[in-house]
N, C-alpha and C positions, 0 to 999 in steps of 0.2 A: 333759112329753114322754113319749110311749109308747115301749115297747121296740122297736117296729118303725118308728119315725119315720125318714124319709129312705130307706126301702127302695126306693121308686119310682126315686129318682135312682141308687141303686146297681144296680138292675136294668137301667136304661138303659146304665150304664157297662159292666155285664157283657155285655150284648148286643153292644155295640161291640167290646169286648175279645175276646170269644169268637166273633166272627162267622164266622171260618174254620172253627173246630171245629163250630159249629152247622151250617154248610152241608155239610161233609163227612159229619157224622153223619146229617143229614137225608137226604141223597142215598143214603148207604149203607143205612140202614134201609129207606127206601121202595123202593130198588132190590132189596134182598134179598127183601122180601115180594112185590113185583110180579113180579120175575124168577122167584122160586120158583113163583108161581102160573102164569105163562106156561110155565115148564118142565114143570110137571105136566100141563098141558093138552096140550102137544105130545108128551109121553112116553106118556100114556094117552088117545089120541084116540078109541078105540072102547070099546064096552061090555065086550068080552072083555078088553081090556087093563086096564080099571078093575077088573074082577072078579079078575084075576090079582093086581093090586096089593092089593086088599082081602084076598085070601087070604094074601098075604105078611105083611100087618100083623097078621093073626090068628095066624100060625104063627111069626113071628120077633119075640119080645117085645122084643128090644133096640131095635127101631125105636121102640117106645112109650117106652122108657126115655129115649132121647136126643132124640126128636122129640116126638110126642104121640099120643094115640089118634085113630083115625078113626071118625067116627060115622055115615058114609054112604059109599056107593061112587060118588057123583057126582064129576064132574071137579073142581068147586069145593071140595067137602069134602076130597077127597084133596089138592088143592093147599094148602088151609089146614093140613092135617096136616103136609105136607112143609115148609112155611114157618114153622111155629110155633116150633121150637127156635131156629133162627138169627135169626129176626125179633125174638123177645122178648129174646134175649141182646144183640143189637146195640142195641136200644132201651134196655134197662136200663143198658148200659155208657155210653151217651151221657148219660143222666140222672145217673149217678154222677159222671162226669167234670165235668159242669157244676156240680154242687153242691160237689165237692171244690175245684175251681179258684176258685170264688167265695167260699169260706170259709177252708179251711185254707191254701191257697196264698197268699191275701191276708194272712193273719195271719203266716205264716212270712216273707213278704217285707218286713214292716214297714209296708205301706201301710194296713192296717186300723188300726194304732195311730196313724198319722199322721192319718187321717181322724177319729180319735176326738175331735179338737179341734173338729170341726164339730157342728152339731145333729143327731146321729145317735143312734138308740136303741141299746141294748145288743145287741139281736138283729136289727138292721137287715140285716146281711150275710146271716144265715141266711134271713130272710124273703125277701130279694131273690133269693137262690140258688134257693130253692124255687119262687118265682114264675116265674123264667126256665125252670127245668127242667120244671115242670108245664105252662107255656104251650107249650114246645117239644114236649112229649109230645102235647098237644092238636093242634098243627100237624101232627105226624107222622100222627096218627090221621086227620085230615081228608084229608091227601094220599093215604094208602093207600086210604081209602074212595073218594075221587074217581077214583083211578087204576083201581081195580077196576071201578067202574061204567062208566068210559070204555072198558074192555076188554070190556064186555058181561056182567059178572057180575051176579047178582041184587042189587039195591040193599040189601035188608035184611041179607043175609049180608056184603056189602061193608062196611057200616057197623059190623057187629059185629067183623069181623076188624080193621078200622081201630082200633076201640076197644080190642081186645085188645093190639095193638101199642103204642098210646099209653099204655095202663094199665101195661105193662111198664116204660116210662120213669118213670112215677109211683112204682112200687114201688122201682126202683133209686134214685131221688132220695131217697125216705124212708130207705132203708138207709144211703145216704151221709151224710144229715143226722145220723144217730146215730153212724156210724163216725168222723166227724171230731171228735167230742167226746172220743174215747178216746185218740187218738194225735196226735202232732205231725208225723208224716211223711205226706206226700201219697200216696206209693206204697203205704204200708201201709193207709191209709184206703181207697184204691181197691181194694186186694186184699181187705180185710175185707168191704166192701160187695158186691163182685162175687162173692166166695166164698160169702157168705150167699145171694145170689140163685141161684147155681148149685146150692148144696146144697138149696135149696127146690125147684128144678127136678127134682133127682134124687129127692127125697121124693115129689113128685107122680108121677114116673115109676115108682118102685117100687110105689106104691099102685095105679096104673093097670095095671101089668104083672101084679101078683098077682091083681087083680080080686076079685069076690065081696065078702066082708065087709071086705076091705082097701081098698075104694074110698073109705072115709071119709078116707084120707090125702090124697086129691085135694082135699078141702074144708078140710084143716088148714093149708094154705099158700097164699099169694096166687097162686103159679104155677098151682095147681090151679083156682083160680077162673077164671083166664084160659082154661084148657083147657075147663072146663065151660061156657063161654059158647057152645060148639059152633057156630062160624060155618058157614053153609051147611048145617047139619044140625040144625035146630030153633031156632037163633038165640036161645039163652037169655041175652039181654042183661042180664037182671036179676042174673045171677051177678056181673057187673062192678060192681054197686052196692056190693059189699063193698070194692072197691079204694079209693075216696075216703075211706071210713070208716077203713080201715086206715092210709091215708096221713096223715089228720088225727091219728090216735092216735100214730103214730110221730113226726110233726112235733112234737106236744106233748111227747112224751118227749124229743126232741132239745133243745127249748127249755128244758125242766127241767134236763137234764144240762148245757147250756151255762151255766146260772146257777150251777152248782156248781164251775166252774173259772175260772181267770184267763185273760185274753186272751193268746193265744199259747201257752198250756199245754194239756195233755191230762189226762184223768182218770187215765190210767195213767201213773204217774210214771216218767220215764226213768231208766235205771240210771246210777249215778255213774261207773262204769268205773274202771279202774286209774289210778293217778297217772301212770304212764309207759306209753307205747305199746310194744307188742311190736316186736321187731326186724323182724318180717315186715311191719309196716305202714310201713316207711320208704321206700316207693316210691309213685309216683302211681297205679300200677295197683292196688296193695293197698288204697289209700285209696278208690279208685273202687269196687272190689269190695266193700269193707265197707259202703259207702253203699247198694249195691244188694242186699246179701245177704238182707235180710228179705223184700223183694219177690220175689226169686228163689226163696226157700224156700217162700213161700206158694203161688206158681204151681206149683212142682214138686210140692208136696203135692196140689194140686187135680188136676193132670195125672195123677199116679200113681193117685189114687183113681178117676178117670174111666177110665183105661186098664185098670186091674184089673177094673172092672165091665164094661167093654166086652169084654175078652177072656174073662172068666169066663162072662158071660151069653150072649155071642154064639157061643162056641165050639160048644156042642152044637147050637144052632139051625142054624148054617151048615154043620156036618158033615152034619146030617140033610137039609138042603135044597140041598146043593151041586149036585145034578143037576136042580134045577128050571129051567124055561126062562128065567125072569127072571135067575137067578143065572148061567147060562151066557152069556146075552146081555151082562150087565154085565162078566163076566170077559173075554169076547172083546173088548169095547170097550176095556177097560183093559189088555189083553194080559197077563193074570196068571192064576194058577191059580184055578179056581172057588171053592175053599174060602177063598181070601183076598179075595174080591171085596168083601164088606161091610167088612172091616177097612181095606182100602185106601181105600174111599169115605169112611169116617169119619175116617181119619188125615188125609186131605186137607182135611176140614172143620176139623180142629183147627189146621192150620197158620196160619190167619188170626188167631185170638186170640193165638197164640204170637207172631206177627209184631207184633201190637199191643203186647205187653209189651216186645219188643225196641225198638220205636219210642220208647216211654216211657223206656227205659233210655238210649238215645243222646241223647234230648232233655235228660237230666239235666245234660249239660255246659253247655247254654245256661242252665239254671236256676242253675247254679253261677256262671256269668259274670254274670247279671243281678243276683243277690243280693249280689255282691261277694266271695263266698267264694273264687272262683277267683282274683281279683286279689290277695287276701291270701296265697294259697298261692304265687302267682307272684312275690311279693316275696322269696322264698327262692331257693335254687339249683335251680329247676325251670323248664325252658323251656316256652313256651306250646304248642308242638307236642307235646312229650312228655306234657304234662298232658292235652291234648285226646285224644291217641291212647289214653291209658289208659282214658278213658271209652268210647271207641269199641271198644277190645278187650273191655271188659266187656259192651257191648251185643252184640257178635258172639258172645261166649261164651254169653250167656243162651239164645238159641234152640237152640244146639247141645246145651246141657244139658237143656233142656225136651223137645226132640224125642227125645233119647236116653232120657230117663225115660219118655216115652210109648211108645217101642218096647219097652223092657224090661218096662213094666207090661202092655202088651197081650200080649206073648209069655208072660209069667208067668201072667197071667189065663187064657190059653188052656190052658196046661199044668195049672193048678189045676182048670180045668173038665173035665179028663179027655180033651180032644181034641187036645192038643198035646204037645210034647216040648221038651227043653232047646234043641235047635237052632232052635226057633221064636223064642226070645229074640234070637238073633243075626240071624235073618232079618228080623224086624220092626224091630229096631234099625237094620239096614242100610237098610231102606226109609225110616224116618223121618229118618235122618241125610242121606239123599240130597236131602231138601227144604231143608236148611239154607242152601245157597248162594242160593236164591231169596229167603229172608228177609234174607240179608246184603246183597243189592242194594238192598232198601228201606232198610235201616239206613244203607248207604253214601250213598244219595241224600240222606237227612236230614243226614248229616254234611257232605256237600258244601255243602248250603245253609247249614249253621252256619258254615262257613268263608267262604263268598262272600256270602250274604244272611242274616245271623244273625236278623233280625227275622222272616224268613219260613221259618225252618227247621222249625217245628212244622207250618206249613201244607204245606210240601213233603213232610215225612215222612208225615203222615196222608193227603195226596192220593195219594202213591205207593201206599200200601196200599189206599185206596179204589178206585183205578183197577184194581188187581189183582182186587179182589172183584167190582166192577161189570162189568168186561169179561168175566170168566169166566161170570157169570150171563148176560150178553148173548149170548155165543157159544153157550151151551147152549140158549138159546131161539131161536137163529137170527136174532137182531136185528143182529149184526155178523158179518163174515166171520172165519173162523179165522185168516187172515193178520194181521188187526188184533190179535187176541188174542196171537199169537206176537210181534208187534212191540212191544206196550205192556206186557205182563205177564211178569215173570220166573217166575211160578208156572206158566205154560204149559210151560216147558221142563223142569220136573221132574215133570210129570204123565205117567204111562205112556201115556195116550191121545194126548197131543199132542207128546210129546218127539220131536224130529227127529234127535237124535244121542245116543249114549251118553256123549259128552264134554260134554254140556250142563252138568252140575254144575260141571265144571272151568272151562268158559267163563264161567259166572255168577260163580264165585269170582274169576276174573281181572277181570271187569267191576267187581265190588265193590271189589277192590283199587285199580283205576284211579280210581274215583270217590272213594275215601278219600284217595288220594294228591293228587288235585286239591283236595279239601277242606283237607288239611294245608297245601298250597302257598298257598291263598287265605287261610288263617288267619294266615300269616306276613306277609301284605301288607295287613292291616287293623288298625285300632285295637282295643284291648281295654280296657274293654267298649265295645260298639257297639250 
């Protein structure tokens, strides 16, 4: 029997189990790329507008750092530049989640050990996970290419941009295959893999931003290969040939590492810990916070680094170009000061990955229930509502902490860049914290589903976030009316451009509290586990 024997059956089981995640991720990734393309076309409809945007990209290097270089001033090339960052990030995150769920989560739940009695090879689960993730990446590439061609984009560039997006999923899947070998915790594995992908994105950005002899850095990481494919600006598809070679090498390394550990264990040995728990851990909230602390710390570190870079690099550029027509137009649309236009724009882009972390945090309560850990805890003097609300409180705390870190980091970076002052830290922190209630609504919706429809809570949580992303893209491209955006997305009510009342954050917080209360009530009236 080969090491991958039975992988096909496990792949079919994974497709069925993760069908909701696959659908939400597929729609989100394709929607981000196609929506970004349509938005760029409508934003820069004339040659003069495209020339202005080209000048922006040459003058404000922070766009290159967080998005990508532009290789031509055509509408399609500018659209690819604008969609590169968010599209590749979303694609990679989906590949990571698929691999982690099909490997580490299955081991932790005990299902993989149970299946060990069947004729399955030692590495069948990893082979199946990679097959599903790589196949899903290919499907995303095909959908993006077909959507762009249908929208009237040149076929060659459409195929290259589709391959760039799908290749990002392959890179993420390879990183996740290695990450799950080191740790037994799913959240840490996701954080390690996505953190590595984001770090490579920044390495690419720093090399592209420096230019000249530093451009070699864009060829040193897979993210740079994706950028150097140059969709709609030369279509260097051959740069993407490095991606399957890299993925095969990383997969081989993951298989070698998997052979050096026991089933259910990680290469990094877990700490034994003290014999007795500290008094501070004698509450359900403290226990839930301890379970989430590593993931929260990793996310906080990544957000802090990104915020400092954004503030430090962008401060000088935005101070110099605060009087440019495009800056004034953006500031007027957002109803903010011109020098803050870029920072507000990027901060709102950050709220979606932070919301994804919050959804992962609140879904932990369902994982605790499904694994039996929650039932064991409830055998003691702990009520089910208090137990569940502890995990909800941690999930509500996470976005508040991360957005506060983002605000402090951006303000500090601007001050270190020589264009800000101490008051900017408070100003940017106030801005980022005003976004927290919108994330709370998404978290509370997932918690309500946990109480009422526990088997669908993951689908509801991710769908609520996906709707917020997709509807915002659609309203910016004119596909749906603004009224629908305000009706379906909580993020619309914290955006300065769409906010209808200054009391919107308070109203969103009240809505989140109502949804959470309904979830707690529903939990009291169902069996556990269910």
